[in-house]
N, C-alpha and C positions, 0 to 999 in steps of 0.2 A: 267728423271727429276733430280734425285740425287742418289748418291751411299749410302747416309746416310739412315739407316733403318728408316721407318716411322711406328712405332707401331700403329695398329688400322686402317690402310689404306689398302683397297683392291687395288692393282695396276690397276685393271680394271676401277677404278673410274677416274683415272688421264687421262686428255685429254687436247689438246690445240685447240684453234679456232682462226682464223684470222678475224679481224673485221675492217671495214672502220670507222675511227674516225671522228666525227664531233665536237670534243671538241674545244672550242675557242682558247686554247693554241696552237693547231696544226698550224705550219707555212704553211702547205700544206693540205687544206681540203681534206678529203677522204683518208688520209694516212692509210694504213692497219697496225694494231697492233696485236701482238700475245698475247692472253690471255691463262693463265693456269686455269683449273677448276678441281674440284673434283665433279663428276656427277654420280649418281647411276642409270641413265636411262638404261644403258646396262645391269646391274645386274637385274633390274626389268623385262626387256624384256626376259632375259635368264630364269628367274623363271616363266615366263608366267603371270606376275602380271600387272594389269592395274592401274596406280596411280590415286588416287583420286584428286590430284592437285600437284602443284609444290611449294617447299620451296626455295626461293631465298635467300641464306645465304651470308651475307656481313661482312667481318672482319674489324677490325680497325688497329691501329698502336701500336706496331710493329708485329702483328701476321700475319697469312695467313690462307688459307682455311683449313689447318690441324685442326684448332680450332673446326670445325664442324664434325669431323670424326664419333663421336658417333651418331649424328643426321642422317648422311648418312646411317649408319648401321641400325638404328631404322626404317628408312623409308622403309626397305625391309620386314617389318612384313606383312605376308600374309593377316592378318585380317585388316590391316590399312596401305596399301602401299602408299607412297608418293615419288615422285621424289624430290631429293634434289640436287640443283645446288649451290655448294659453290665456290665462285669466288676468285681468287687472283687479287686484284685491280692492274691496270697497275703500274709498277715500284715496286711492292710489291710481296712477295712470289716468285713463279717461272714464273710470267708473264714478258713480255718484259720490259727492262729498256729503257725508251724513251729518257732520258736525259733532259726532260722538267719539269718545276715546275708546276705540276698539282694542281690547287686550287679546292676549293669546287665545283664550278660550272662545272669545267672540269670533276670532278669525277662523278657528277650526270649525265652529258652527256655521259661519258664513259659507265656507267652502262646501260643507255638507248640504246646506240649503240649495246652493247652485247646482251641485251634481244631481240632486233629486229632481230639480226642475229640468235639467238637460236629459234626464232618463238614464244617466250613467249608473245609478244605483241598481238598475235592473239589466245591466249590460250582459250580453251573452258571449262577448269576446273580452279578452284581457284588458284591464285598465292598469296602466303603469304610470306612477307619479314621477315627475321630473321637476327638480327644484334647485334653487340657488339661494344663498344667503339665508335670511330668516324664513324664506319660503320652505326651507327644509323642515323646520319645526312644525309649521302649519300643515304641510302636506303629510308629515308623519302622524300628526294627530288625526287627520282625516283617514289615513290608511288603517290605523288601529281600529277605527270605528266602522270600517267597511271591508272586513275580511272576505266577504262572499264574492266581491268583484275585484278587489285589489290583488294584482298578480305579480307586481314587480316594482322596484324603486331605482331611480337614477338620481344621484345627488352630486352636486358640484359646489365646492367651497361654501360650506355651511357648518352648522353645529346643532347637535341635539342635546348637548349637555356641556356644562362648564364646571371644572373642579374649583370649588369655592376657596381652596387654599392658594390658588393662583390668581394673579390680577388679570382682569380683562385687558385686551389690547389697548395701547396708549391712545389711539385715535378715538375709541369709544369712551374711554375715561374722560377725555377732553369734551366730547359731545354731551356727556352726562353732567358735566360740572354745572352747578346752578347758575353761575354768572354767565356762562357761555351757551347753555343748552338752547334756549329759544333763538338767540342771535344766530348761531351756526346752522340750526336745522330748519327754522321757519322764516325768520325775518330776512335772512339773506340766503343765497344759494351756496354757501360755503360747503355744507355737508354734501350736497349734490355734486358740486364741482370736484371735491376731493374723491368721491366715489368714481366719477367718470374719468378721473386721472389715473385710476388704478387699472390701466390696460397697457399691455406691451405687445405690439407697438401702440402708440397713441391713437385715439379714435379720430377718424376723419371728421372735419368740421360738420358735414351734413349728418353724420351719425350722432355726433355729440348733440346737435340741435334737435334731432328726433327724440333723444332721451330726455332733453330738457322741456320738450313741448308741453307735457301735461302739468308742469310745475312752474308756470310762468309767474304766478303771484303768491304772496305769502299765504293767502287763504287756501290756495291749492296745495301748499306745502305743510299744512297742519299735521297730516298723518305721518310725514317724515319725522317731525318732532315726536309724535306719539309713539311711533315704532321704536325710536331710540329710548324713550322713557320707559318702554315696556320690556327692556332687557331684564330678564328675571333672575339676576344673580343673587342678591341678598335673600336670606331665608325668610325675611318678613315682607318681601315684595309680593304684591297681589297676584302675580302670575307664577310665582315660584312653585307652588304645589302642582299646578297643571304642567309646568315645565318638567318637574321631576317625574311625574306620571308618564308623560310621553317618552322621556328618556329611558325609563325602565321598560316601557312597552316595546321600544325599538329593538331591545336585546332579544325579544321573543319573536320578531318578524322572521318567519321562515319562508321568504319569497326570494326569487333571484334579485340580486342587487348589483349595481355598478356605481362605483365612486370615481368621478373624474375630478382631478385636483390640480389647481395651479399652485406651485410650491412657493411662489414669490408673494403670496397674499399676506399683507401685514395685519389683516384683521382675522380672517379664518385661517389660522396658521396650521402647521403640520400636526400640532397636538390634537386638534379637533378631528383630523383624519384618523389619527391613531385611536382616538376614542371610538369613532365609528367602526373601525376595523375590529376592535375588541368586542363591540356589541354585535356585530354581524361578521364573524370571521369567515363566513362562506362567500362574502362579497368579492366580485371582481373589482380590481383597482387599476387605474391608470393615472400616474403622476406626470404632469407636464412641467418639466424643469424650468424655473424662472418665470412661468406665466403668473400674472397677478390676479387680483380679485375678479375682474370681469373676464373670466375664462372663456365664455362663449364668444367674446369679441377677440380674444388673444389667439385662440387656437380653433381649428375645426373640430367641434365636438359633435356636430350633426352627423358626420360620417360614422364615427365610432358608436354613437347612440343607435343609429339605424342598423349598423352591422350587429350590434349586441342584441337588439330586438329580433332581428332576423334569425340570429343564432339561437336565442333562448326560446323564442315562440314560434319558430318554424316547425316544419314536419321532420320527424326523425331525430337522431342524436345530435348533440351539439358538436361543433368542430373539435372542442377539447376531448369529448368522449370518443370521437372517431380517431383523433390523433393517438390517444392512449391505446386504442384497439390495434392500430396499424403500425405503431413505431416498433423498432427492433428491440428485441430482448435477448439477454445473454442465454446461451445454451447451458444447461446444467443447473444444479442447485446454487443458490446464492451463498457465496463465501464472504463473511463480514470483512470489511475493509482492514481491520486491525488483526485479522486472524494470525498473520505471520508473527506479529509482536507477541501474541499470546503463546504461540508455539515455542518461541525462543526466550521465554522469560527466565530460564535458568542459565542462559548463555552469557558467559563473562567476556565475550569478545566485544569489540567496539560497535556501537549502533549508530551514534551521531557524534560528529566532531566539529568543533568551532575553531577556526583559525584566528590567530592574532597577527598583527602587523609584523613583517619581517624585521628581525633585530639587526641584521647585517653583522652578526657575531663572527669573530675569528677564533682560531684556536680550536679547542675540543668541541665547542658548540657550533662551529662552522658547518653548514650543510644540514643542521637539524631543523626540521620544519617546526615553526612556532605555533604550538597548540594552545588555545585559550581555555577550552573546556572540552570534556569528553564524557559520554555516558555509555556504559555497556548496555547490552540488551536487557540484562537483569535489572540494572539501575533505571533504565528507561521505563520498563514495565512497572517497577515499584513506584516510580514518580507519577506515572499516569494513574495508577490505582489510588494513590494518596490524593492527588489533585481531584480525581473524580469524586472521591468521598467528601473532600472539602467543599467542592462546588455544590454537591447535594446538601451539605450541612448549612450553607449560607442561603439556601433557597432556590438554587438553579434547578429548573424542572425541564423535562422533555418538551421540546418545542420552543423553549426560550432562545432568544438570539443573543449570541455572545460575540462581541467585537474584539478581536485580538490585535492590539496595536503594539506588537512586539517584533523586533527584527528577526529575520530568518535565522535559525540555529536551533540548538538543543532545547532552549526554553520554550520557543514557539512550538516546536514539534511536540513536546510533552503536553502543553496546554491544549493543542488542537486534538490530540488523541484522547485526552481526558474529557473534553467537551463532547466528542463523538460517543464516547463510552456512556455518558449519562443521557444521550439523546438530545443534547442542546444543538442548536444550529449555529455553526461557526460563520461569522461575517468576516471576510478577508478583503479589506479595502486598503491596498497598499499606499504608502505615502507618495508613490510615484504619480498619483493623480493630481498632486499639488493641493495646497490648502483649500481652495474653493471647490475643486472637484471632489476632494475627500469629504468635505463637509456636506456637499450635496448627496454623495453616495450614502453616508452614514445616516443622515436625516431621512433619506428614502427607505433604507433598510429597517430603521427603527429598532436597533438592538436594545435588549433589556439590560445588558451588562457590558461594561467596557473594561478590559484588562489591558494595562499599558505600562510602558516605561514612563519615567517622570516627564520626559519631553512630550509624550503623547497626552498625559494627564493635564499638563499645562495648556497644550493646544486645545484639548477638549473643553477645558474650562473657559477659555477665551472665545472659542468658536461655537459653543453651545451644543457639543455632541451629546447624544442621548445615551443613557445607560448608567446603572449603579456602578460606581468606580471600584476597581480592584487594582492595587498597585503591584507591579512586578517585584518590587523591593520594599523593605520596611522603611517607612518614612518617620521623621521626627513629628511630634504632635502638631507643631505649628503648620508644617507642610501638609500634613494629613487633613487638617481642618480647612486650610486654604484651598486645597484641590478637591475637597469633598469626597475623600477616599473613605470607603466603608470597610474594605477588607484588603488583605495583601496575600500574595502567593506564598511567602514563607509560612504564614498562618495556615493556609490551606494544606501545605505539605505536612503539617503536624497531625493531620487526620489519619486515623487508622484505616487501612484498606477495608473495603466491604466486599463480601462474597455474594451479596444478594442483589447485585445490579442486573436487571433484565437486559437482554440484548435489544437495541432499538429496532423498530419496525423497518424492514428493508426498504419500504416505500415512503418512509417519513423523510422530511427535509433533512439534509446533512450539512450543506454549506451554501453560502451565498458568495459567489465570486463576482468580480467586476471587470467589465471590458476596459480597454485602455483609454477610452475617451478620445481616440484619434478621429472618430467619425461622428462626434456629437457627445453629449453628456454620457459619462460612463453608465452602462446598464448593469443592473444586478442580474445575475444568472444563478438559478437555483438548481442544485444537484441533490438527488436523494442518495441514501446510503447504497442502494443497488447500483445507481449510475456511477457513484464514486468508486465502487469496487470494480465496475466494468472498465473505468478509466485505468485503474491499476492493471487489470488484466490485458488491456489493449497495449499499454506501454511495455509490460513485461513480455507479452507474447510476440510483439513485433520485433523487439530488440534483444530477445533472449537474455534478459537480465535475471540471472539465477540468484538464489539466496547466497549471500557472501560476496557478491560483486562489490567492489569499491567504486563509489559514485561521487564525483565532484559536482555539486549542485550550484552552478553559477546563475541559474534561472530559478527563482524562488519556488514556483509551483512544484517542481520536481524534487525539491528538498523534502517536501511534505509527503511525497509518494514513497520515499526511500524505505522507511520502516515497514510500510504496507507490502512492499515487494521483497523484503528481507535483505535489502542491500545496505551496506554501511555507507552512510552519507556524510560528506564533509562540506561545510559552507566556507568558501574562501573569504579572505579579508577583502572587503569591498563595501562601497556604499550601495545598498540594494536599490535605492531610489534613482541611482544613476549608473546603469550597467556599464557604461564606458569607463568607469573608474577601476574596473578589474585590470590588473597588470599581469604581464607574463610571469613575473616572480611570484605573485600571490597565487596564481593558478598552479604553478609548478609546486609550490610549497604545499598546497592543499592535496594535490595528487600524490606527493611524496609521503604525506602523513599517514595515508591508509593504503599506499601502493595501488592507487585507483587505476582501473582499466576502462572506466566510462566517464565521460564529461558532458554535462548539459550546460549550454551557454546561450546567451542572446546574441544577435548580430552585432550590436554595439559593443558588447564585451569582447567578441572575437576581433573586431577592428582594433580595439586598444591593445589587446594581447599581442597582436602582430606588430603594432607600432612600438611596443616596448620589449620585444623579444631579444634585442641586443643586450639587455641587462641580465640575461640568464647566465648562471654559472654552469659548469659541467654537470654537477649533480642534479640541478634542476632540469637540464635538457634530458638527462637520463630518465628522470621521473616522467616527463612527457612522452618519451620514447616508448614507455610501457603501456600507454593508453591504446586501447583497441577499438573504442567506439566514441565518436563525438557527435552530439546532436545540437543543432542550432534551431531554436524556435522563436517566432515573433515576426519574421519577415524573410523573404528570399534573399540568399546571398549570391552575389555575382560569381560566376565560375572562376575568374582570375583570383578572387579573394580566397575561394576554397582551395585553389591550387597552392597558394602561399601557406594556408593553414596545414595542408597535407605535408608540406616540407617540415613543419614544426612538430607534427605528430605522425611520423612516417609509417607507424604500424597500425594506425587507426583507419577504420572505415568511417567516412564522413557522411552524415545524414542531415538533411534539412527538411524535417516533416512540415507538412502544411496542416494548419488547424486554426482554432480560434478559441476564445474563452468558452464558447457554447459547445465546443467539441474538440478536444485535444488528445491525441493527434487524429487527423482524418486520412492523410496520405503520408507515404514515406518515399524519399528518393535519395539515392546515394550520389556521390560525385561521379562514380562510374556511369550511372544511368544518365546523369546530366551531360556528361561528355558524349555519350551515344546519341542522346536526344539532339544535341547541337549538330552533330553530323547528319542526323536524319532530317532535321529542319533546314539544313543548309545545302543538302545535296541537290544537284541540278536535275538529274534524271532518275535517281534511285531513292528519292525522298519517300519516307513513310507518309501515307495520306494523313493530313491533319497536323503533322509535326510542324512546330514553329509558331510564330505570332503569339508569344507569351512566355511565361516561365514554366518550365516543366517541373511539376511537383510530384510526379511518380504515380504510384497506384495505391489503392485503398489499404489501410492498415488492417490488422487482425480484427475481424468482426464488423467492419464498416462497409457501407455501400454508398456509391456516389452516382450522380447523374447531372444533366443540365436540362433546363427548360428554355427553349429557343427564344431569342429576342426578336420582336417584330421590328418593322421599320421605324417605329416610334420609340424604340429602346425599352419597351415593356415586355417582360417575359411571359410566355404562354403557360399552359398547365399540363403539358405532356412531357414526361421525363424520358430522356433519351441518352444513350452513350454513343450515338453515331459519330463517326470521325468527321471533324471539321465543322460541327454545328456549334456556333457560339450561343451561349445562353447563361442564365443564372445557375450557379452551382448549387445543387441540393444534396443533402446528406442524411443518412439515417444510420444509427449505430447504437448499441446498448449504452455507450458512454456519452451520447449527446444529451444536452441539458434536459431537465424536466420542464422548465418554463423560464421566462423572464419574470423578474420580481416586481410586482406592482406596476406592470406595464402591459395591461391587458391588450390594448390595441396593437402594440408591437408584437406580442406573442401571437395574437390572432392572425396577423399578416405573415409571421414567420412560419406558421403551420397551415398556410393556405392550401397546401397539398398534404392532407392529414397523413401522418406517419413520417413525413420528411421535414427537415429543417432547411428553410431558405437561408443561405449563408450571406446573401448580399454581395457576393463576389461573382464575377463573370469569367467564363473560360470555355474550353472545349476539350474533347478527347481526340487522340490520334488513333490510327488503325492498330497500334500496338497496345491500346488500352490505357495509355498514360494520360493524365490530366494536365492541361496547360492553363494556367491562370492568366487572364488578360487584364485584370483590374477590378475595381469596385463597380457595382451596378450604378451607384450614385455618381460615378465619375465617367460613365460612358458619354461619349460626345455624339449628339444627334445632329448630324450635318444635313445639308440639303440633299446630298447624294446617298445618305444612309447612315448606319451606325458605325462609329469608330471606337476602338478600344485602345487604351493608352500604353500598356506595358511594353509591347514590342517596340514601339516608337521610342519610348524612354531608354530602353536598352541600346537601341541603335545610336541614339544621341550620346549616351554615356561612353560609347566606344571612340568618340572623337577626342583626339589629344587635347588636354587642357580643360576637359569637361568633367565635373564631378556628378553628383546626383541630379537627376532630371525628373520633373513632373510635367506631363503633357495634359493640359486642361482645356476645356471648351469655353469659348468666349462668345457671347451673343445669345439671342433667343433660341430656345429649343426648336429644332427643326431646321435652323439656319446657323447653327454654331460652327465656329472655325477652330481648328486646333492650334494652340500656342504652347511652345516649349519654354519652361521656366527652369533655368539651370544654375547650379553652383559651379564655380570654376576653380581651377587649381593653377596658381594660388587664388584665394578668394577674391571676388570682385570688391573694389573699394566702396562701391555704392550700387544700389539697385537701379536698373534701367535697361534699355535695349542693348543687346550684345553688339560688339563691333562687327562691321560688315564681313570680315574674313571668317570669324567664328560663326556668324549667322549662316553664311553660305555653306560652310562645312557641315553644320548640324542639319540644315535643311536637306542637303544632298544625301547625307548618311541615312536620314529617316526615309526619304523618298525611295532610295535604292533598296532599303530593307523591307519597307512595308507598303510603299506606294502612296503614303500619306503626304500631302502638301501642307507644311506648316505655314500659318499666316504670319507668325513672328517668332523671334527667339529673344527672351528676356533673361537677364542674369540678376542674381542677388547674392549677398555674402553667405547667407545660410538659410536653409529651408526651415519653416516652422514644423516641428515634429511633436509626437506624443512624448510624454515624460517617461513612461514606463520602459519603452523599448529604445527610445532615441532614434527611431528608424522609420516610423510611419508618418509620411508627409501629409500635412493637412491640405489636401488638394482643394477642398471647398473654399478655404480661406485664400489660397493662391489664385483660384479662378476669379474671385471677386477682385483681388488685388490686380491681376493681369488686365481685367476689364477696365478698371479705373486707370491703370498705367497707360493703356493704349488709347484712352479717351482724351489724353492730354493733361497738362497741369503738372504740378510737382509730384514726383514719384518718391514715396517713402517706403521704408521696410514694412513688409506685411506683419 
């Protein structure tokens, strides 16, 4: 085949087969053509393995069958054997150069000729197509002509259609330009070089050489030129009719499908994935954030492909089906999320209140809480009804995704409940993700509509956010045109309420929320109407939030739960993208406005409230003294901080629930329980078994069930769920209010439901003999040392108790199995520059950690401030710190992470 080394290819896979061609381009029908294949059938036979089916893998332009080498190898798994036939299309790779211009129809016919010769047309086991780039269109054409044997489709970064009203990607326009076409594609290797550069990380030199091997001369690159010339976009193009025929047929393919997509591809962009999803809405989708065109080189797709094949074509139900059967469901009949709002539509009492900045007024206005806007229950219900009618009037339909880029408050509340009323799916991606993270999230969710304030509309225009624009306010004609605004909320509110709106299906999608992005790109999390109602019931049942309770919502998700629980909600004056901007005065003013007895805050907000409490006047302190319940969600709070908060709200019971975007809340713990747990964990002789070594997060909330799956010596969790005292493992949860699924992240969802019925949280912890859960850190942050598995949280808390030490992250440095723990600390006051801690501090931290946990720290490093997530300002990016610490200890200049 070639003298060029082909890393990853077993020479036994390479074979040629001669096939009679029936392609229309052939001047002599039946002319025999030589194909080159990579085929693992011989390896399977040698191993005594009977394949479950055949994967027919088709490359695009300008790659060849080498693209699928990892899939060929993965097909040899004794537990899940699959024959993989990876073809080199004629004139490509190491197949024959025919000297003919083979167009789309010819290539579909070529593939059909080959499969007939191989006997795949008469296969008794499933044939699944796997394709990339223009191989997607060719394989789709073949699939439509072979319904008797075609049983599934896997596509990655391809297209089966192009909207003629849009331009094709710039790189293809350049390659098609008459003056550059032959030069870039055939006479030089420019097109090939650019394609091979679209990998992240860059291809190793030997892999790059392997891809180039079949295209060493211009004569062998002729088909690269022809493939580009055959892009069938114009209506008068010779391949356009066949292109449209295949695209229409794909919409009727009723077979299992998996779409794997690199989101950083400048050629096969997100719009082509959205088109495929519209044509095959039943498809499983996994988006790889940032991965470029050569996805099989940038990410492991062989693993997900084989897992999907095992799931879809194995015996018995799929994992998804098992998960749906076994997951927790609420007791009793489903009560719609907005039922409380409907019940109180005649109530003139306040439902939602938005606060304005404190005026600092004196005289008669002194002590009056500054309210910016307020809606009664009756006004809120009427606004929701009118908005719902208006949304239907402009074309919003059940299942449409609506992105709400509106700050928390009465306007967002009304819009959210209106969307739910009409069965639209609300996309809630807060600006706390940052511009890049927000753009990634929105492009991934693919909303059909975008409702936003002017600032959001400007950002959406600049960053290419999807969705038909709806402005929160009326805009002048120039701004309206410039921002592409089609509708506005004041116009929607002019609609007459409609009494004929059917209730959404309880199991239909309701919202897409996003994780904080502190452990990687933010993940979309889908909740159904039933699960959203269960979340309401879990919060209300756990904290006894009865109708009429006044609630200060300093944590945005709870502001939206307020009307569903029947509580009066007030949003304090703060920048919701930066929780630590909440001041004590703003909190007290919000509590005073509705005589609130409940307060929901994030840890960063609490920290700043305590830092600014000296600014409170007597009336504001009295308002806080009336608070009976405080919840802090987002990250654990140190006990000393809770003690200070207790002094500020002396009548309140302090709760720090444990949960995540995928399930909020899962456990609850009070300050009193934390105090008792500290005593139990620190007692010398009377300690409760299992107490200590982590953060106590209490017991399961209303309706939830928790367990752990024990970690092995390699840090990998098992598959047996236990609540035994002292067993450290990955925390798993099930509850009626746990997510339905991750959005367009099939592989992530498949992994998270590895134990059907349970959600794998990615956190590690253990139970004590009193049934309390202790969180020890993230599974990804477990340190796998030579002596076994170490978890970081207890060591971090011990280090933080040393005078002069602020927040600490203990990370593993070195290869897995031989990692050593390193503490990275903030200091008080902050360190002037990052680097090793001074000897005295190093000694004190190492001694404190050793005494508390037995862990020997290899080093102590300091830095001015930890990198954290934007949403909570509290979740430390430990993966980033681990890499930074590794580099810092290796020598050289130490920079901020």
